[in-house]
VEXDREN-2710 file (C-alpha; in Angstrom, 1 decimal):
% VEXDREN-2710
k/r/px/py/pz
1/MET/-30.2/-139.1/-180.8
2/SER/-26.3/-139.2/-181.3
3/GLN/-26.3/-142.2/-178.7
4/GLN/-28.5/-144.2/-181.5
5/GLN/-26.2/-143.1/-184.2
6/LEU/-23.2/-144.2/-182.4
7/GLN/-24.8/-147.6/-182.0
8/GLN/-25.5/-147.8/-185.5
9/LEU/-22.0/-146.9/-186.6
10/SER/-20.7/-149.4/-184.1
11/GLN/-23.0/-152.2/-185.6
12/GLU/-22.0/-151.1/-189.1
13/LEU/-18.3/-151.1/-188.3
14/GLN/-18.7/-154.8/-186.7
15/GLU/-20.2/-155.9/-189.9
16/ILE/-17.6/-154.5/-192.1
17/GLU/-15.0/-156.1/-189.8
18/GLU/-16.9/-159.6/-190.1
19/GLN/-16.8/-159.0/-194.0
20/ILE/-13.2/-158.3/-193.8
21/GLU/-12.3/-161.5/-191.9
22/ALA/-14.5/-163.7/-194.4
23/LEU/-12.7/-162.0/-197.2
24/GLU/-9.1/-162.6/-195.7
25/GLN/-10.2/-166.3/-195.2
26/SER/-11.0/-166.4/-198.9
27/VAL/-7.7/-165.1/-199.8
28/GLU/-6.2/-167.9/-197.7
29/GLY/-8.0/-170.4/-199.5
30/VAL/-7.3/-169.2/-203.0
31/GLN/-3.5/-168.7/-201.9
32/GLN/-3.8/-172.4/-200.8
33/GLN/-5.2/-173.7/-204.3
34/LYS/-2.3/-171.4/-206.0
35/THR/0.3/-173.4/-203.9
36/GLU/-1.1/-176.7/-204.8
37/THR/-1.2/-175.5/-208.6
38/ASP/2.5/-174.7/-208.3
39/GLU/3.5/-178.0/-206.8
40/ALA/1.4/-179.9/-209.5
41/ILE/3.3/-177.7/-212.1
42/GLU/6.6/-178.4/-210.5
43/ALA/5.8/-182.2/-210.4
44/LEU/4.7/-182.4/-214.1
45/GLU/8.0/-180.3/-214.9
46/THR/10.4/-182.9/-212.6
47/LEU/8.7/-186.3/-213.0
48/ASP/9.3/-188.8/-215.8
49/THR/7.5/-191.8/-217.1
50/ASP/8.4/-194.8/-214.7
51/SER/8.7/-192.3/-211.9
52/THR/7.4/-193.5/-208.5
53/VAL/5.1/-191.4/-206.6
54/GLN/3.1/-191.1/-203.5
55/VAL/-0.7/-190.8/-204.4
56/PRO/-3.1/-189.5/-201.9
57/ILE/-6.2/-191.8/-201.5
58/GLY/-7.9/-189.7/-198.6
59/GLY/-8.0/-189.7/-195.0
60/GLY/-4.2/-188.9/-194.9
61/ALA/-3.5/-192.5/-196.5
62/TYR/-1.1/-192.6/-199.5
63/LEU/-0.1/-195.6/-202.1
64/ARG/3.1/-195.9/-203.8
65/ALA/2.5/-195.7/-207.7
66/THR/4.4/-195.7/-210.8
67/ILE/3.7/-193.3/-213.7
68/GLU/2.8/-195.2/-216.8
69/ASP/3.0/-192.3/-219.1
70/ILE/3.7/-188.6/-218.1
71/ASP/1.9/-187.5/-221.3
72/GLU/-1.4/-188.4/-220.0
73/VAL/-2.4/-185.8/-217.5
74/ILE/-5.8/-185.3/-216.3
75/VAL/-6.3/-181.6/-215.2
76/GLU/-9.3/-180.0/-213.3
77/LEU/-10.8/-177.3/-215.8
78/GLY/-13.3/-176.1/-213.0
79/ALA/-17.1/-176.7/-212.5
80/ASP/-16.5/-180.3/-212.1
81/TYR/-15.0/-180.7/-215.4
82/ALA/-11.4/-182.4/-216.2
83/ALA/-9.7/-183.0/-219.3
84/GLU/-7.0/-185.5/-220.4
85/LEU/-4.1/-183.2/-221.5
86/GLU/-0.3/-183.8/-222.7
87/GLU/2.3/-182.8/-220.3
88/ASP/2.8/-179.2/-221.8
89/ASP/-0.8/-178.5/-222.2
90/ALA/-1.4/-179.6/-218.8
91/VAL/1.5/-177.1/-217.5
92/ASP/-0.2/-174.4/-219.7
93/ALA/-3.6/-175.1/-218.2
94/LEU/-2.2/-175.3/-214.6
95/GLU/-0.3/-171.7/-215.4
96/SER/-3.6/-170.3/-216.6
97/LYS/-5.5/-171.5/-213.6
98/LYS/-2.7/-169.8/-211.6
99/GLU/-3.2/-166.5/-213.4
100/ASN/-6.9/-166.7/-212.6
101/LEU/-6.2/-167.4/-208.9
102/ASP/-3.7/-164.4/-208.7
103/ASP/-6.8/-162.6/-210.3
104/ARG/-9.1/-163.6/-207.9
105/ILE/-6.6/-162.5/-205.0
106/ASP/-6.3/-159.1/-206.4
107/GLU/-10.2/-158.9/-206.6
108/ILE/-10.5/-159.8/-202.9
109/ASN/-7.8/-157.4/-201.8
110/SER/-9.7/-154.6/-203.6
111/GLU/-12.8/-155.6/-201.8
112/ILE/-10.8/-155.7/-198.4
113/ALA/-9.2/-152.3/-199.2
114/GLU/-12.6/-150.6/-200.1
115/LEU/-14.1/-152.1/-196.8
116/GLU/-11.1/-150.8/-194.9
117/THR/-11.7/-147.3/-196.4
118/GLU/-15.4/-147.5/-195.4
119/SER/-14.4/-148.6/-191.8
120/GLU/-12.1/-145.6/-191.6
121/GLU/-14.8/-143.1/-192.7
122/LEU/-17.3/-144.5/-190.3
123/GLU/-14.8/-144.4/-187.6
124/GLN/-14.3/-140.8/-188.2
125/GLN/-17.9/-140.3/-188.0
126/ALA/-18.3/-142.1/-184.8
127/GLN/-15.4/-139.8/-183.4
128/GLN/-17.1/-136.8/-184.7
129/LEU/-20.5/-137.7/-183.0
130/GLN/-18.8/-138.4/-179.7
131/GLN/-17.0/-135.0/-179.8
132/GLN/-20.3/-133.3/-180.5
133/ALA/-22.1/-135.2/-177.7
134/MET/-19.1/-134.0/-175.2
135/GLN/-19.4/-130.5/-176.5
136/GLN/-23.0/-130.5/-175.9
137/GLN/-22.7/-132.1/-172.2
138/MET/-20.1/-129.3/-171.7
139/GLN/-22.6/-126.7/-172.7
140/GLN/-25.3/-128.0/-170.6
141/MET/-23.2/-128.1/-167.6
142/GLY/-22.2/-124.6/-168.2
143/GLN/-25.7/-123.4/-168.7
144/GLY/-26.8/-125.2/-165.4
145/GLN/-24.2/-123.5/-163.1
146/GLN/-25.4/-120.0/-162.0
147/PRO/-22.9/-117.1/-161.6
148/ASP/-22.0/-116.1/-157.9
149/GLU/-23.7/-112.8/-157.2
END
C-alpha cells in the first residue's frame, strides 16, 4: 500500500514540476513583452518627426523609413484591437500595458510559489512514507529472527 502511495506522490510531484516549468516559460514570455513595451516607450520619447528608423517587415528583414508624424502612433490595445493615439497618449497606453504585464508576472509568480509549497508538502509526505516503510521492514526483520536458546 505505501509503495502505491509513493508512486502516486511521485506522479503528483512530476505534474507539479511540469506546471512550474510552464509557468516559468509564461513569465519569460510576459517579460519579453514588457521589454518590447519599454523599447517602444523609449523610441516614442526619443524619436522626432523626420527621424529615420529601421522598420521590421518580418523574416528578419528591415526597411529604412522616415517618420512623417510622431503624433500619429498606432498602439495595440489587446484582443486584436489597435488605436491611433497622439504621442503622449500612446506613451500612457504603453505604460498602462507595462503595469498590466507587471501584474501578470506577479500573478504567475504567486502561482509558482503555491505550487512550490504544495511540492514541498508532497515531498515531506513521501519522506514520511519511506520512513514508515523502512520501520516496518525493520520490525518484520526483527520478528523473523528467533533468539538463540
